C-alpha positions in Angstrom: -92.1 -56.3 -45.2 -93.6 -53.0 -43.3 -95.8 -53.5 -40.4 -99.5 -52.3 -41.7 -98.9 -53.3 -45.2 -102.3 -54.3 -46.9 -101.1 -56.2 -50.2 -103.6 -55.7 -53.4 -104.7 -58.4 -55.0 -102.1 -58.0 -57.8 -99.6 -58.1 -54.9 -101.3 -61.5 -53.9 -101.4 -63.4 -57.4 -97.6 -62.3 -58.2 -96.7 -63.3 -54.6 -98.5 -66.9 -55.5 -96.5 -67.4 -58.3 -93.3 -66.4 -57.5 -94.0 -69.4 -54.4 -94.9 -71.9 -57.2 -91.6 -71.4 -58.7 -92.4 -70.8 -62.4 -89.0 -73.0 -63.3 -90.5 -75.7 -61.6 -94.2 -75.5 -63.5 -92.4 -77.9 -66.6 -91.3 -80.6 -63.9 -94.2 -82.6 -63.8 -95.7 -82.1 -67.0 -91.9 -83.2 -68.0 -92.0 -86.5 -66.0 -95.5 -87.3 -67.1 -94.6 -86.7 -70.8 -91.6 -89.6 -70.1 -94.2 -92.1 -68.6 -96.2 -91.3 -71.9 -93.8 -91.9 -74.0 -92.3 -95.5 -71.8 -96.2 -96.5 -72.4 -95.5 -96.9 -76.0 -99.2 -95.9 -76.0 -99.7 -92.5 -77.3 -103.0 -90.5 -77.3 -104.3 -91.0 -80.8 -107.8 -89.3 -80.2 -109.1 -86.1 -79.4 -110.7 -87.2 -76.5 -107.4 -88.7 -75.2 -105.4 -85.8 -75.8 -107.9 -83.7 -74.1 -107.7 -85.8 -71.5 -104.0 -85.5 -71.5 -103.8 -81.8 -71.8 -106.2 -81.4 -69.1 -104.0 -83.9 -66.8 -100.5 -82.3 -68.0 -102.1 -78.6 -66.4 -102.8 -79.8 -63.2 -99.5 -81.2 -62.7 -98.0 -77.8 -63.7 -98.7 -74.7 -61.4 -101.2 -76.2 -58.9 -98.9 -79.4 -58.2 -96.1 -76.4 -58.1 -97.9 -74.4 -55.9 -98.6 -77.6 -53.6 -94.9 -78.6 -53.4 -93.3 -75.4 -53.6 -95.6 -72.6 -52.1 -96.3 -74.7 -48.8 -92.6 -75.1 -48.2 -92.3 -71.3 -48.6 -94.9 -71.5 -45.7 -93.8 -73.8 -43.2 -89.6 -73.0 -44.2 -89.7 -69.1 -43.6 -87.8 -68.7 -40.7 -84.6 -70.6 -42.5 -85.5 -69.1 -45.8 -84.5 -65.9 -43.9 -80.9 -67.5 -43.2 -80.6 -68.9 -46.5 -78.3 -66.5 -48.8 -80.2 -68.7 -52.0 -83.6 -67.7 -51.0 -84.4 -64.0 -51.8 -88.3 -62.6 -52.6 -87.1 -62.2 -56.2 -84.2 -65.8 -56.7 -84.4 -68.1 -59.0 -84.0 -70.7 -56.3 -86.2 -70.3 -54.0 -88.3 -67.6 -52.5 -88.8 -65.6 -48.5 -92.7 -65.9 -48.7 -93.5 -62.9 -46.5 -96.1 -64.2 -43.6 -98.8 -61.9 -45.1 -99.1 -64.7 -47.7 -99.0 -67.4 -46.3 -102.5 -67.6 -46.1 -103.1 -67.4 -49.7 -101.0 -70.0 -50.7 -102.3 -72.6 -48.0 -106.1 -71.9 -49.9 -104.2 -72.0 -53.1 -102.8 -75.4 -52.0 -106.1 -76.8 -51.2 -107.6 -75.7 -54.1 -105.2 -76.9 -56.4 -105.5 -80.4 -54.1 -109.0 -80.6 -54.6 -108.5 -79.4 -58.4 -105.8 -82.4 -59.0 -107.5 -85.0 -57.4 -111.1 -84.2 -59.0 -109.6 -84.2 -62.6 -107.7 -87.5 -62.1 -110.8 -89.1 -60.0 -112.4 -87.9 -63.6 -109.9 -88.7 -65.7 -107.8 -91.4 -64.8 -107.7 -95.3 -64.3 -107.1 -96.5 -60.7 -103.8 -97.0 -60.9 -102.9 -93.4 -61.9 -105.4 -91.9 -59.2 -103.4 -93.3 -56.3 -100.1 -92.8 -57.8 -101.7 -89.2 -58.1 -103.1 -89.4 -54.3 -99.5 -90.6 -53.2 -97.7 -87.6 -55.0 -99.8 -85.1 -53.8 -99.5 -86.2 -50.0 -96.1 -86.5 -50.9 -95.8 -83.0 -51.8 -97.9 -82.0 -48.8 -96.1 -83.9 -46.1 -92.3 -83.2 -47.3 -92.6 -79.8 -45.6 -96.2 -79.7 -43.5 -96.9 -81.5 -40.0 -97.6 -83.8 -38.8 -95.0 -85.5 -40.9 -92.8 -83.1 -42.3 -90.7 -85.4 -44.3 -88.3 -82.6 -45.1 -86.7 -82.5 -41.3 -86.7 -86.9 -41.5 -83.1 -87.3 -42.5 -82.5 -89.5 -45.1 -86.6 -89.9 -45.5 -86.6 -86.4 -46.6 -84.2 -87.3 -50.2 -86.0 -90.6 -50.6 -89.6 -88.7 -50.3 -87.9 -86.3 -52.9 -87.2 -89.5 -54.9 -90.9 -91.1 -54.1 -92.6 -87.9 -56.0 -90.4 -87.9 -59.3 -91.3 -92.4 -59.9 -95.0 -91.6 -58.9 -94.6 -88.1 -61.2 -94.0 -90.4 -64.0 -96.2 -93.8 -62.6 -99.0 -91.1 -63.5 -98.3 -90.7 -66.9 -97.2 -94.5 -67.6 -100.5 -95.7 -66.4 -102.5 -92.9 -67.6 -102.1 -94.6 -71.2 -103.2 -98.7 -69.8 -99.5 -99.3 -68.4 -99.4 -100.8 -64.9 -97.3 -100.0 -62.3 -95.6 -103.3 -62.0 -94.9 -103.3 -65.4 -92.9 -99.4 -65.4 -89.3 -99.2 -67.0 -85.6 -99.6 -65.3 -85.4 -96.1 -66.4 -88.2 -94.3 -64.1 -86.4 -95.9 -60.8 -83.4 -95.1 -61.5 -84.3 -92.0 -62.5 -86.1 -91.6 -58.8 -82.7 -92.9 -57.9 -80.7 -89.9 -59.3 -83.7 -87.3 -57.9 -83.4 -88.3 -54.5 -79.3 -87.7 -55.1 -79.8 -84.2 -56.3 -82.3 -83.5 -53.2 -79.1 -84.6 -51.0 -76.7 -82.2 -52.9 -79.3 -79.5 -52.1 -79.5 -80.3 -48.8 -76.0 -79.7 -48.7 -76.2 -76.5 -49.8 -78.7 -75.4 -47.6 -76.4 -77.2 -44.8 -75.9 -73.5 -42.6 -78.9 -71.9 -43.0 -80.9 -75.2 -41.6 -78.1 -75.6 -39.2 -79.0 -72.0 -37.6 -82.8 -72.7 -37.9 -82.6 -76.0 -36.2 -83.6 -77.7 -38.8 -82.7 -81.7 -39.4 -81.9 -82.5 -43.2 -79.5 -85.3 -44.3 -77.0 -82.8 -44.7 -77.2 -81.6 -40.9 -77.6 -85.3 -40.0 -75.0 -86.9 -42.0 -72.1 -83.6 -43.4 -72.1 -81.9 -46.6 -69.5 -84.0 -47.8 -71.3 -87.1 -46.9 -74.6 -85.7 -48.8 -72.6 -85.4 -51.6 -71.2 -88.8 -51.5 -74.4 -90.2 -51.4 -75.4 -87.7 -54.6 -72.6 -89.5 -56.7 -72.9 -93.0 -55.6 -77.1 -93.1 -56.4 -75.6 -91.7 -60.0 -72.4 -94.5 -60.3 -75.3 -96.8 -59.5 -77.3 -95.8 -62.4 -73.7 -95.9 -64.6 -73.4 -99.6 -63.4 -76.8 -100.2 -64.3 -77.9 -98.2 -67.3 -76.8 -98.4 -70.9 -74.2 -95.5 -71.6 -74.8 -95.6 -75.0 -78.0 -94.4 -75.0 -79.2 -90.7 -74.0 -80.0 -91.5 -70.4 -76.6 -93.6 -70.4 -75.2 -90.2 -70.9 -76.9 -88.2 -68.4 -76.5 -90.5 -65.7 -73.0 -90.6 -66.6 -72.3 -86.9 -66.5 -74.4 -86.2 -63.4 -71.6 -88.5 -61.7 -69.1 -86.6 -62.3 -70.8 -83.1 -61.8 -71.4 -84.7 -57.9 -68.6 -86.1 -57.3 -66.9 -83.0 -58.0 -68.5 -81.7 -55.2 -67.8 -85.2 -52.8 -63.9 -84.6 -54.0 -64.2 -80.5 -53.0 -67.5 -79.6 -50.8 -66.7 -76.0 -51.9 -68.5 -76.9 -55.0 -71.7 -78.3 -54.0 -73.5 -74.7 -54.9 -72.2 -75.1 -58.2 -72.2 -78.6 -58.3 -75.8 -78.7 -58.1 -76.8 -75.9 -60.2 -75.3 -77.6 -62.7 -76.9 -81.2 -62.4 -80.2 -79.4 -62.4 -79.3 -77.9 -65.6 -77.8 -80.9 -66.8 -81.2 -82.9 -66.2 -83.4 -80.0 -67.5 -80.9 -79.7 -70.8 -80.6 -83.8 -71.4 -84.5 -84.2 -70.7 -85.6 -82.0 -73.8 -82.8 -83.5 -75.5 -84.5 -87.1 -74.9 -87.8 -85.7 -75.6 -86.1 -84.4 -78.8 -85.2 -87.6 -80.0 -88.6 -89.8 -79.1 -90.4 -86.9 -80.7 -88.3 -87.8 -83.6 -88.8 -91.6 -83.8 -92.7 -91.4 -83.3 -92.9 -88.9 -85.9 -91.2 -90.7 -88.7 -93.0 -93.8 -87.5 -96.0 -92.2 -88.3 -94.8 -90.9 -91.8 -93.8 -94.3 -92.6 -97.3 -95.8 -91.8 -98.7 -93.5 -93.7 
């Protein structure tokens, strides 16, 4: 970007939205929704529905500004070396320094908004899970912890964020974290594996930038093997006749392909992300049909 460039407010808004990764805006709401459905206590009153909508909204763009926007700020140097990243890439943008302060301010505002909403509308367990999620969202990329440069912990922290997002939905409807379903933990496990696979994709850029990740520490093939092993663990535990069972089985074959042939890592990463989104939509469709059927029988 040429020196002396003075972006307009429209430029700043566009850069902020790009850094929040629009394809990721649905991730928090999807995980929240999964938790709510597992609680078996759906919102029925207008007050409950309004509370759920507000909470879901805060886990969309505001959370993504923290998780992805702050990542773009602190990964600027390595992003310049990463062929997956460009100013218009769906897999991540290169956030020019002129926009870094804008994103930091928006992330702090988003933090206040999210915590304020859940302090006012959430139960104690829900607020604590939200606090943990926001904390990890910041500390994955930002100092002092910068968990993304602590090998193995980088992938574990991503799995924990998935787990906490589903806990938020589950506990918001009266569930206890102690009673959370097994599938939530398995989803966190396989998402930690997906992160390890993504780190393998970025290994060359991270090595050039001097960053330590699970992939630069263990190698690309070992990271792909970890992803496949996490899916294999879920396959061994989950009932394969369920939608989630089909998902983890498919995920195992996709990640195992990258473990066998490391040159397929990037393609496998893309496919497993799309596979995750598609199967989540199928799961929601099936649960929605089941819920609607029960409501019709009551009438």
